[in-house]
N, C-alpha and C positions, 0 to 999 in steps of 0.2 A: 280776163284775169291775168294778173301778173304771175309769172312763174317764180316760185320760191327757190332760191338757189339750194342745191343739194346740201351744202355744208350747214346753211342756216337751219334747214329742216332736221337735219341730224342732231343739231344742238337743241332744238326745241323738243324733240322727242326725248332726248336725254333728260332735260329739265322736267318734263311731264312725268316721266317714270320716277324721277327723284321726288317730285311732289306727291305722287301717290304713295310712295313709301313712307313719307313723313306724315301725311294726313290720314291714311288708312292703315290696314294691317300689313305688317312687313312680311315680305316673302320669307319662308323658313330657310334657315341656313344650317348647314351641317356643323355639329360641334367638333372641335379639334380632338383628336385621339389623345386619351390621357397618357402622361409620361409614366412609364413603369420603372420605379427605382429598383435597382438590383438588391436582393436580400442580403443583409449583412452577414459576413462570414463569422460564425461563432468563435469567440476568443477562448482558448483553453485556459483553465486556472493554472497559474504558475506553479510549477512543481517546487515544493519547499526544499531548501538545501538540507542534505542529511546532517544529523547532529552527530558528528564524528568525535569520539572521545567521551570519557565520563563527564557529564555536565557538572558534577559536583567537585571534581578535582582537576579537570582539564587534561587528564592523562589518558594514554592509549589511543587507539584508532577505531575501536568498535563503534558501530552505528547504534546510537541510543534513541533514534527517532521513534516517537510513539511509545516510549517506555516511561511510565510514571515513577518518580522516586518514591521511597517509603520513609515515613517519619515515625519511629517507635519511641514512645515515652517510657522512661525507666523510673522505677521507684528509687528514691534516695532517702537519706536519713539512717538512723541506727538500725543495723541488721540487714540492710539492703545489699551491701557489698560482701564479697566480691561480685561484680557484675559479670555478665557473659555477653560476648559479641561486640564490646566497645572497640576493641583493637581493629576490627574489620570495618567499622563505620567510616564513611567518607567525611562526615561533618558531625561535630558534637556541639549542640546548642545548650547553653547554661544560663540560668538566671533565677532569682528568687521570685516565686509567685505567691506562696503562702508560707508562713512560719519563718524559720531561720536557716533553712537548708536550701541550696540551689537545686532546682529541678534540672533534669537532663533529658534531652531528646536526641536520639541518634538517627542520622540520615544515611540512607543507602540508595544507590542509583536505580534500583528496580527490585521487584520481588525476588527474582532469581539470585540477587546478590546478598540477600539477608540470611545470615547464619542463625544459629540458635542464639537468641538475644533476650536478655531479661535481668532481673525480674521486671516485668512490665507494670507500669504504674498508670495513674489517672492523668487525663489530658488537662492542660490549662491553656488559656488563650495566648499567653505570652509566647511560647515557642510555636504554637500553631500559626500565629501571625507571621513568623519568620519562614515557616515551611510551606504554607499554602500557596504563595505566589509561584512556587515551582510545580504546582499541581500535584503535590505529594499526597500519597495515601496515608491518612492518619491511622495509627495503630496504637491502642491503649486499652486499659481496663478501667472503665468508668470515666467520668469527666464532671467538672463543676458546671454551674449554670452558665458562666460566661463562655466557656468552651462550647457547651451545647447550643447556646444562642448563636454563636458565630457559625457553627457548622450548619445549623438550620437556616440561617439567613442566606448562606451561600448554596444551600441545597446540595451539600457535599456529603457523600457517603463515607463514613469511617468504618473501621473494623474494631468494634468495641466488645471486649470480653464480657462486659456486663450483660450483653444481649446474645452474643453467639456462643459464649462459653467454650467448651472443649473442641468445638468445630475449628477454632483458629488459635487455641492456646493449649499448652501442655503443662502438666504438673510435674515438678521434680520431687518425686517421693523420697529420694535419698537426702536431699537438702532438708526436707521437712523432718525426716527421722533424725537428722543431725542437730535439730533444735531450732531451725529457722521458723519464723512466723509463717502462717499459711499464705498471707498476701505477698510474701517474699519468695514464693516458690513457683510462680507462673511465668512461662516462657513462650516464645513464638519463633517461627522461622518462615522462609519464603513460601514453602508448600502450604503451611497452615494459613498464611495470609491469603493465598490464592483461594483456599477453601472457604475462608471467611467472606471474601468478595463474592464467590459463587453463591453463597447462602443468600445474599441480597440481590443476586443477578447483576452485580456491579462489574465494571471492567477495570483491569489492571493497565490497559493501554490508554494513551492520551498524550496530548502535547505537553512539552516542558521546555525549559530553556537553561542555558548555562547559568550557574550561580554567580560567577564573577567574570570579569574580562581577564582571562588567564594569558600569561605571556612570560617570556624570559626577562629577568631582571638583572641589572649589573651587580657585581659583587659589592657588598657594603664596605664603606670606608673604615668603619670601626665596629668592634663587637661591643656595642653599647646596650645590648638587651639579651642577657643570657639567663636571667632568673626573674620571673614575674610571679608575684603572689596577688591573686584576686581574692580579697577577703569579702565574703558575702555576709558574715555575721561573726559573733564571737565564738561560735561553735562550728563554723564551716568555712573553709578556704580551699581554693584550687591553686596549685603551684605548677608552673610550666617552666621546666629547666632545659636549657639548650644543650644538645649533645652534638659536639663538633664532628664526631665520626659519621653520624648519619645525616647531619644537617637538619635535624628536626627537634621539636620541643616535646619532652617527655611529660606526660600527664601524671602529676604527683599529688600526694597529700601535703598538708601545710608543713610537715617536718621534712619534706623532700623525699619521702618513700614513694617509689613508683606505684601507681594504682593498677596493679596487674589484674587482668581478668581471671576468672576461676580456673582457666586453663593455663595461666602463666604468662600469656601475651600482654604486653603493655601498650596502651594507646599512645601514639606519637603523631605530631602534626607539623606539616611544613609551614603552616600559617596560623597565627594567633591574632584574634581581633578582640578588642574590648570596646563595645559600643556604649558611650555615655548616653543615658536616657533620663530625662526628668521624671521623677516618680512621686506617687502619692498612694492613697488608699481608696479602693473601690467602695461602693455603697454598702457592702456587707460588713465593712469595718475591719477586715483582716486580709483580704486578697489585695495584692499590690497592683497598682495601676501605673502604666508607663506611657510616656509620650513617644510613640514610635514613628513620628513624622521625620525625625532626624536629629543630628547633633554632632558633637566632636567624638573622637575615638583614637585608639592606638592600633597600629599594625606592626606586628613582629614577624620577621622572617629572616633566615640566614644569620641569626645572632644579632640583628640590628632592628631598630624601631623607627617609626616616623609617625607624626600626627596625621590624622585623616579627618574627613568630614563624611558623614553618611546621611542618606535620605531614604525614606520609604513611603510614608503616606498611609493609606488605608490598609485593611487586612489583606487585600489582594495585590497590592503594589509591591513590585520587586525591590529588594535591597540594592541600592547603588552606592558605590564608594568613589570618593575623589581624594586626590592628594592635596597637599598644602597649597598648591597653585590653582586648585579647582579643576584640574584635568582628571579624566577617568583613571582610577587607580589600576595599574597593572599588578595582578596578583600572581605570585609564583604557583605553578602547577603543584598539586599535592593536597593532602588532607588539611582540614581547617577546624580549629576550635574557635567558637564565637560566644562571647559572654555579653549579656545585656546587664549593665551595671548602673545602678541608680545613685550610688554615692551618698545614700542617706545614713542616718546615725548607725554606727556599728560596721559600716562598710569602708574599705580603704584599698588602695593599690600601692604596691612597692615594686619597683623595677631596678634591677642591678645590672651594671656593666661588668665586663670580664674582670676588671680590676677591683670589683667590689663596691665601686661608687654608686650611690643612689641617684637615679635620674629625676630631673624635674619634669613633672607631667602636667598636662592641662588641668585647669581648675575643675573640680567636681561639678556635675550638673546641678541646676537649681531644682528646688522642690516644686511640685505641682501645688495648686491651692489646697488640695486635700492632704498634703504631706504634713508630717510632724517635725517641727524644727528640732535641731540637735539638742538645744537646751531643755526643751520640754521632754524629749525622749530620754535624756539622761536623768532628769528628775523622776520620771515614771519608772525607769529601770532601778533607780536607787530605792524608791519606795517599795517596789516589788521585792527587791533583795532584802530590805529590812523586814518586811512582812514575813518572808520565808525564813529569815534568820531567827526571828522570834518564835515561829512555829517549831523550827528545828531545836531551839534551845529548850522550850518546854517539853518537847518529846524526849530530849536527852535526859532531862531531869526526871521525868516519869520512869524511863528505863533504868536510870541509876538507882532511884528509890526502890524499884522492884528488885533489882539485883541485890541491894543491901538487905531487903527483907528476906530474900531467899537465903542469903548467907547467914543471917541471924538465926533463922529457923534451923539450918544445918548445925550451927554451933550449939543451940539449945538441945537438939537431939543427941549430939555427941556428948554433951555434958551429962545428960540424963543417963546415957548408956555407959558413962565412965570411960569412954574411949579417948585417951589422951591424943593419939595421932590424929583422929578425925577432928578433935577439938582444935588442934593446932592448924590443920588445913582450913577449917571453917573460919578460924580467926584471921588467917591470911586473906581469905576471900572477903571477909567483912571489911578489912582494911582497904583492900583494892576497890570494893564497891563504895566505901565512904569517900575515897579519892575521886571517883567518878561523880558522886553527888556534889562534892565541893567544886569540881570543874564546871558542872552544869549550872550551879548557882552563880559562879563567877561569870559565866557567859551571859546569863540573864542580867546580872548587874552591869556588865559592860554595855548592854543595850539600853540601860536606863530603867530597868524593871526591878521590882522588889520580888524575890522568889517566894516570899511568904504572903504576898498580897494576891488578889484575884487576877484571873487571866484576862479580864476585860480592860486592864490598864493600858495606856498608850506609852510607847517607848519615848524616851527623851529625844528632843529635836537635835 
């Protein structure tokens, strides 16, 4: 036999082992040890920056983090004034929701900042939509269906006197005794509001945010905005008159009389905003509807004004303001008056400069599809006025005829008694009553009606 060289043998053995591995079962091999990834280090939630300063005014250095503002709706209209607590409010929201009188909602930076305020009125969705983005606590007595639906949709707890009664509201017996209506005598304050929240198990604490981008502003070039009149209807207007001594706008009635609280304090504002909003009528045919997605507006501060643009969006979206160049508007620190103004029939704006000249303002907003054009509104108002003029004229004639009959009876009694003095007095009363009859008949004739015909006749066109 030939000897196989050692190297060749080694190679053959190696190939045989390899062939066994491929044609039969492979020899078990050890699995590599798994790689253990180090556990991630938990990341701490970022600590929010403290909310230093009043978020509604930008003033002070107190930490308002976790303190919800409060929005108190006030009664307006005949008999509601004087109000209480308006002078202490940081923000006053105004706008017509129903009827011809602007509603008012006062904002305070937290429950502990709410003084005695009232009379408290029913909530409406108009001012709620301006306050809710701040996570404000709504405080009111009753609410309409639109406000109720909004609060229910957002699952937001309000403090409503219709439900909690005297737990969160106090009655002013002295005001009632002085002749005010019952509904104009209910007030609240911070302690009562906290009691109302506790009744529901609700919290006064929660997140909020600054109302505006507050900051220093340059001195105005001219005093071109010292007297603003916001006319909401023929029977209601707010006037904001600039006081150079305080650098604020004084809240006044249409005639310029300051609207003092019942304690004598007068609300004043460093900032005045008029937000133009297209308007119409909601499906109940009398509550006003506004497009609160945005629009043009006016900003007054320091005795000067500038045009602005505002945007908002849905009910939870915050109000944002931009200047004419589209940049974020810097708002002077201080209290603010904010009017939502539709510019529909009966509404107007007038702004005077220090020299008395009237300023040219942006065009009023367009109507929504549900709105009533000025011409149609004017015709409806004229028809309403004529209808009531006719009713008043007939009532005046009835009263004058009754007055004449009474005077004639007195004259007959005096004649029967032979009393000359009483007869003369009765004769005078008869003459006066006859004058009133003649005046009432003339008024009816002036309306195109025949005083001797039936009352179902139509006045002349």
